[in-house]
Backbone bond lengths (Angstrom), bond angles and torsions (degrees), N, CA, C in turn:
res aa  C-N    CA-C-N  psi(-1)  N-CA   C-N-CA  omega(-1)  CA-C   N-CA-C  phi
1 X - - - 1.465 - - 1.537 108.24 -
2 X 1.320 117.56 128.85 1.438 117.46 177.17 1.549 110.37 -64.50
3 X 1.283 116.03 147.56 1.450 122.86 -177.98 1.514 113.80 -58.02
4 X 1.353 115.44 -37.15 1.469 117.86 -178.39 1.511 112.06 -69.33
5 X 1.386 116.58 -27.19 1.447 118.32 176.74 1.564 109.25 -76.31
6 X 1.330 114.40 -42.27 1.486 118.57 176.85 1.527 110.40 -59.31
7 X 1.311 116.62 -42.84 1.499 121.54 179.44 1.507 110.17 -61.36
8 X 1.342 116.90 -40.65 1.489 120.17 -178.47 1.502 110.17 -66.95
9 X 1.353 117.76 -40.61 1.450 119.85 176.38 1.515 113.33 -61.26
10 X 1.327 115.25 -43.46 1.469 119.48 176.67 1.489 111.17 -65.05
11 X 1.313 119.44 -47.90 1.439 122.55 -178.85 1.546 112.10 -59.19
12 X 1.330 116.63 -34.62 1.458 120.57 -178.91 1.520 111.28 -87.05
13 X 1.334 118.95 -5.91 1.463 122.47 -178.27 1.505 111.39 71.06
14 X 1.333 118.44 30.82 1.452 121.75 -173.77 1.525 113.06 -114.22
15 X 1.274 117.98 11.04 1.459 122.18 -179.65 1.535 113.73 -55.98
16 X 1.317 115.05 -45.14 1.490 117.82 178.07 1.506 112.05 -69.39
17 X 1.283 116.88 -37.41 1.489 118.42 178.61 1.557 109.96 -63.79
18 X 1.318 116.98 -36.06 1.481 120.88 175.36 1.526 109.91 -67.05
19 X 1.311 117.31 -45.78 1.481 120.88 -178.64 1.539 111.74 -65.65
20 X 1.334 116.00 -26.89 1.494 120.70 178.85 1.525 114.15 -72.13
21 X 1.317 114.23 -18.39 1.477 118.21 -178.66 1.534 108.36 -74.32
22 X 1.312 117.03 150.15 1.467 120.35 175.16 1.545 112.33 -58.05
23 X 1.303 116.81 151.15 1.499 117.51 -178.13 1.508 113.22 -54.61
24 X 1.376 119.56 -36.32 1.461 117.57 -177.30 1.564 110.67 -66.06
25 X 1.364 117.35 -34.07 1.421 117.41 177.53 1.533 113.05 -69.63
26 X 1.284 114.43 -40.40 1.520 117.65 177.32 1.511 108.95 -59.14
27 X 1.331 116.58 -47.22 1.485 120.64 -179.31 1.527 109.99 -64.23
28 X 1.320 117.90 -41.36 1.475 119.71 179.49 1.532 110.75 -60.12
29 X 1.306 116.32 -46.56 1.511 119.97 -179.61 1.538 110.03 -57.30
30 X 1.390 115.68 -52.35 1.463 118.19 -176.03 1.509 110.18 -63.01
31 X 1.299 117.92 -44.61 1.476 120.42 -177.72 1.523 110.64 -61.08
32 X 1.382 116.26 -44.36 1.446 124.38 -179.03 1.552 110.51 -61.58
33 X 1.310 115.79 -44.32 1.478 119.38 179.31 1.520 108.61 -66.09
34 X 1.323 119.13 -46.71 1.439 121.21 -173.00 1.538 113.22 -74.89
35 X 1.343 117.90 -18.94 1.465 120.02 176.28 1.532 113.29 -70.37
36 X 1.298 116.61 -20.59 1.470 120.63 -179.70 1.520 110.41 -64.75
37 X 1.298 115.96 139.24 1.482 120.55 -179.33 1.496 110.10 -84.79
38 X 1.330 117.11 -46.87 1.446 121.05 -175.46 1.522 111.15 -84.45
39 X 1.332 115.89 142.17 1.494 119.22 176.55 1.495 112.98 -58.87
40 X 1.339 116.49 -39.51 1.436 119.96 179.76 1.550 111.45 -60.42
41 X 1.285 115.86 -38.05 1.507 117.95 176.64 1.469 111.15 -68.15
42 X 1.328 117.82 -42.35 1.478 122.43 176.46 1.526 109.37 -54.36
43 X 1.314 116.98 -47.52 1.482 121.44 -179.11 1.491 112.07 -63.11
44 X 1.365 114.81 -41.88 1.460 120.44 178.40 1.516 111.44 -60.14
45 X 1.359 115.22 -44.86 1.424 119.09 178.49 1.520 113.85 -67.57
46 X 1.302 114.68 -36.21 1.508 119.07 175.58 1.524 108.75 -60.07
47 X 1.294 115.83 -46.85 1.502 120.11 -177.73 1.520 110.57 -63.69
48 X 1.294 117.40 -36.80 1.430 120.67 176.74 1.563 110.95 -64.31
49 X 1.357 115.75 -46.04 1.443 119.25 176.74 1.524 111.17 -58.27
50 X 1.310 118.01 -45.36 1.452 119.91 179.97 1.523 112.66 -62.54
51 X 1.346 116.59 -40.02 1.446 121.22 178.34 1.526 112.30 -65.16
52 X 1.316 115.40 -37.26 1.455 119.88 175.55 1.510 113.47 -68.53
53 X 1.324 116.57 -40.09 1.441 120.59 176.53 1.519 111.34 -63.90
54 X 1.327 114.72 -38.28 1.476 119.63 179.03 1.547 110.85 -67.17
55 X 1.346 115.97 -40.00 1.465 120.27 178.54 1.504 110.82 -67.59
56 X 1.301 116.53 -38.61 1.484 121.97 175.50 1.519 114.96 85.56
57 X 1.272 119.36 -21.93 1.487 119.72 -176.93 1.521 111.72 -121.03
58 X 1.323 118.15 25.47 1.431 122.33 -179.70 1.548 107.72 -130.53
59 X 1.335 112.91 139.95 1.512 118.82 177.53 1.517 107.48 -140.74
60 X 1.291 116.69 116.69 1.461 126.35 177.58 1.542 111.18 53.89
61 X 1.324 113.22 46.22 1.463 119.59 175.81 1.511 114.68 83.73
62 X 1.346 116.79 0.26 1.485 118.58 -177.54 1.519 107.08 -116.69
63 X 1.288 116.23 145.20 1.446 123.38 173.93 1.542 108.65 -77.02
64 X 1.359 112.38 153.22 1.456 114.99 170.84 1.496 116.25 133.51
65 X 1.315 116.25 -14.35 1.538 115.84 177.72 1.527 106.70 -78.10
66 X 1.333 116.49 117.49 1.473 119.16 179.62 1.516 111.97 -69.01
67 X 1.312 114.60 141.26 1.450 120.10 178.27 1.556 104.99 -75.79
68 X 1.298 115.66 130.46 1.485 119.66 177.72 1.519 108.89 -88.36
69 X 1.329 116.18 146.00 1.447 118.14 178.83 1.516 111.20 -111.39
């Protein structure tokens, strides 16, 4: 995981929400963010990931990921 992504998770207080996701979702998020060529796109995708982790029931723009307690 790139340090700037890790830092963003910590700053947003979403590290545990990220770790609670299944491994395939964590890998999808990182791969999707890192595939972007432009920095602006990487930041946009990072913000989407953070928003989805905050919501708890969204994964890659689709509803359905149950929030774990």
